[in-house]
C-alpha positions as CSV (number, residue, x, y, z in Angstrom):
1,I,141.7,240.1,175.5
2,G,144.4,237.7,176.6
3,S,145.3,234.5,174.8
4,L,147.6,231.5,175.3
5,H,151.3,232.2,174.6
6,I,152.6,230.6,171.4
7,L,154.9,228.4,173.5
8,E,152.0,227.1,175.6
9,Q,150.0,226.5,172.4
10,T,152.9,224.5,170.9
11,L,153.4,222.6,174.2
12,N,149.7,221.7,174.3
13,E,149.9,220.3,170.8
14,V,152.9,218.2,171.6
15,K,151.2,216.8,174.7
16,T,148.0,216.0,172.7
17,I,150.0,214.1,170.1
18,F,151.9,211.9,172.6
19,K,148.8,211.3,174.8
20,S,147.0,210.0,171.8
21,I,149.5,207.1,171.6
22,G,149.4,206.2,175.3
23,F,151.9,208.5,177.0
24,S,151.0,210.0,180.4
25,V,152.2,213.4,181.5
26,A,154.5,213.9,184.5
27,Y,156.1,217.0,186.1
28,G,159.1,217.3,188.4
29,P,161.4,219.7,190.2
30,E,163.1,222.6,188.4
31,V,165.7,222.8,191.2
32,D,167.2,219.4,191.8
33,D,170.3,217.7,193.2
34,D,173.4,216.9,191.1
35,Y,172.6,213.2,191.3
36,H,169.2,213.3,189.6
37,N,170.4,215.9,187.0
38,F,173.7,214.3,186.2
39,S,175.1,211.3,188.0
40,A,172.1,208.9,187.8
41,L,172.0,209.7,184.0
42,N,175.4,208.2,183.5
43,I,177.2,211.7,183.7
44,P,179.5,211.4,186.8
45,E,181.4,214.3,188.2
46,H,184.2,215.4,185.8
47,H,182.6,213.6,182.9
48,P,183.3,215.7,179.7
49,A,179.6,215.5,178.8
50,R,178.9,218.0,181.6
51,D,180.6,220.6,179.4
52,M,177.8,220.2,176.9
53,Q,175.4,221.9,179.4
54,D,176.6,225.1,181.1
55,T,174.9,224.8,184.5
56,F,173.5,227.2,187.0
57,F,174.7,226.0,190.4
58,I,172.8,226.9,193.6
59,N,175.6,225.3,195.6
60,D,178.0,222.3,195.1
61,K,175.2,219.8,195.1
62,I,172.0,221.7,193.9
63,V,171.4,222.9,190.4
64,L,168.8,224.5,188.2
65,R,168.0,221.5,186.0
66,T,169.6,221.5,182.6
67,H,167.1,219.1,181.0
68,T,163.8,217.5,182.0
69,S,165.6,214.1,182.0
70,N,166.0,214.5,185.8
71,V,162.3,213.6,186.1
72,Q,162.7,210.3,184.3
73,I,165.0,209.3,187.2
74,H,162.4,210.3,189.8
75,L,159.7,208.4,187.9
76,M,161.8,205.2,187.7
77,E,162.8,205.4,191.3
78,N,159.1,205.7,192.4
79,K,157.3,203.5,189.9
80,E,157.5,199.9,188.9
81,P,157.9,199.2,185.2
82,P,156.4,199.3,182.6
83,I,156.2,203.1,182.4
84,K,155.3,205.5,179.5
85,Y,155.6,209.2,180.2
86,I,156.4,212.5,178.6
87,V,157.8,215.2,180.9
88,P,157.3,218.9,179.9
89,G,158.9,221.8,181.7
90,R,161.4,224.6,181.9
91,V,165.1,224.0,181.9
92,F,168.0,226.4,182.5
93,R,171.5,226.8,181.0
94,N,174.1,229.4,181.6
95,E,174.5,230.3,178.0
96,A,175.0,233.6,176.2
97,I,171.7,235.0,174.9
98,G,171.4,235.3,171.2
99,Y,169.0,234.6,168.4
100,K,169.4,230.8,168.8
101,S,170.0,230.4,172.6
102,Y,168.5,231.7,175.8
103,C,169.2,231.1,179.5
104,L,165.9,229.2,179.8
105,F,163.8,227.2,177.4
106,H,161.1,224.5,177.5
107,Q,161.7,220.8,176.9
108,V,159.6,217.7,176.5
109,E,161.3,214.5,177.6
110,G,159.8,211.1,176.7
111,I,160.5,207.7,178.2
112,Y,159.1,204.3,177.6
113,I,160.3,201.2,179.6
114,N,158.9,197.7,179.0
115,K,160.2,194.2,178.5
116,K,160.3,194.3,174.7
117,V,161.2,197.8,173.4
118,S,163.2,198.3,170.2
119,F,164.8,201.2,168.3
120,S,162.4,200.6,165.4
121,Q,159.5,201.4,167.9
122,L,161.3,204.6,168.8
123,K,161.6,205.5,165.2
124,G,157.9,204.8,164.6
125,C,156.9,206.9,167.6
126,L,158.9,209.9,166.5
127,Q,157.9,209.6,162.8
128,F,154.3,209.7,164.0
129,F,155.0,212.8,166.0
130,V,156.7,214.7,163.1
131,K,153.9,213.8,160.7
132,Q,151.2,215.0,163.2
133,M,153.1,218.2,164.1
134,F,154.3,219.3,160.7
135,G,152.2,217.4,158.1
136,P,152.3,214.1,156.3
137,K,154.8,215.1,153.7
138,K,157.5,216.3,156.0
139,K,160.9,214.7,155.4
140,M,163.0,213.6,158.3
141,R,166.1,211.6,159.0
142,F,167.8,209.8,162.0
143,R,171.5,210.7,162.4
144,P,173.9,208.8,164.7
145,S,174.8,210.9,167.8
146,Y,176.1,210.6,171.4
147,F,174.3,211.1,174.7
148,P,175.6,209.7,178.0
149,F,172.3,208.2,179.0
150,T,171.3,206.4,175.8
151,E,173.1,203.8,173.6
152,P,172.7,203.7,170.7
153,S,171.8,207.4,170.3
154,A,170.5,209.5,167.4
155,E,169.4,213.0,166.5
156,V,166.4,213.6,164.4
157,D,166.6,216.2,161.6
158,M,163.7,217.7,159.6
159,W,164.0,219.2,156.2
160,D,163.2,222.9,156.2
161,E,162.0,224.0,152.8
162,K,162.2,227.7,153.6
163,R,165.9,227.5,154.7
164,N,166.6,224.6,152.2
165,E,168.6,222.7,154.9
166,W,168.3,220.0,157.5
167,M,167.3,221.3,161.0
168,E,167.8,219.3,164.2
169,I,164.7,219.0,166.2
170,L,165.4,216.4,168.9
171,G,167.7,213.8,170.4
172,C,166.8,210.2,171.2
173,G,168.1,206.7,171.9
174,M,167.8,203.5,173.8
175,V,168.1,203.9,177.5
176,D,171.6,202.9,178.7
177,P,171.6,199.8,180.9
178,A,173.7,201.7,183.5
179,V,170.8,204.2,183.9
180,L,168.3,201.3,184.4
181,S,170.7,199.8,187.0
182,N,171.0,203.1,188.8
183,V,167.2,203.2,189.5
184,G,167.0,199.5,190.5
185,Y,165.6,198.1,187.2
186,N,167.1,194.9,185.9
187,P,168.5,195.7,182.5
188,E,168.4,192.0,181.6
189,I,164.6,192.2,181.8
190,W,163.6,195.8,181.1
191,H,164.5,197.9,178.1
192,G,163.4,201.4,176.9
193,Y,163.8,204.4,174.8
194,A,164.0,208.1,175.6
195,F,163.8,211.3,173.6
196,G,164.0,215.0,174.3
197,M,163.0,218.1,172.3
198,G,163.0,221.8,172.7
199,I,159.6,223.5,172.4
200,E,161.1,226.7,171.2
201,R,162.9,224.9,168.4
202,I,159.6,223.2,167.3
203,A,157.7,226.5,167.4
204,M,160.4,228.3,165.5
205,L,160.3,225.7,162.7
206,K,156.6,225.4,162.5
207,Y,155.9,229.1,162.5
208,N,159.1,230.3,160.7
209,I,160.3,232.4,163.7
210,N,164.0,233.2,163.4
211,D,164.8,234.6,166.9
212,I,164.3,232.8,170.2
213,R,164.3,236.1,172.1
214,L,160.9,237.0,170.5
215,F,159.2,234.4,172.8
216,Y,160.4,236.2,175.9
217,N,160.5,240.0,175.3
218,G,156.7,240.4,175.6
219,D,156.3,242.4,172.4
220,I,152.5,242.5,171.7
221,R,153.1,242.9,168.0
222,F,154.7,239.4,168.0
223,L,152.3,237.8,170.4
224,E,149.0,238.9,168.9
225,Q,149.9,237.1,165.7
226,F,149.2,233.8,167.5
227,S,146.1,234.8,169.5
């Protein structure tokens, strides 16, 4: 008898949590142009931030998306604010395969644009998510970071009791005014926050899985533990 894959189960749980606080769900192209994947997100050609994401190029202008952030650009180009969406989907990076990295993985991007949006609202949203996903006693912290399309930016770490260390679970920040301008939103009026998380990382932490390759090798001994 078949069952939902553990990644699909985890993704469904993430979607349920964010839908409960007013987020809609949107999907977008896995193959996209350089503009939507990089340039519109404040990562112009030759920007050093492109080195953070080893990219599969179809040709000079078309790529396999390296994050689901490309969909936030499509959303903002086609919808008038306010908007409040999460964007789940597969992303692709040309990385060496090992226990922590794979050439594809699943990501959930979140974006909220409105006239009055604050970093404290972002913190409250993500604290709610962590408590719902991992339990009310889970410790977490926000750590300053850098992303080209958010300013200020932060990474969220969660305390892993089994490993006795902090583990990064997602990146987030306030949407950079340059990104809002790129899609025709007036940054003097509209503000927003965005966040992105890897579903594999969430599942690995929640179920104490220590090798990302287990999700993809189809071993029934692994999969039937989550049926």
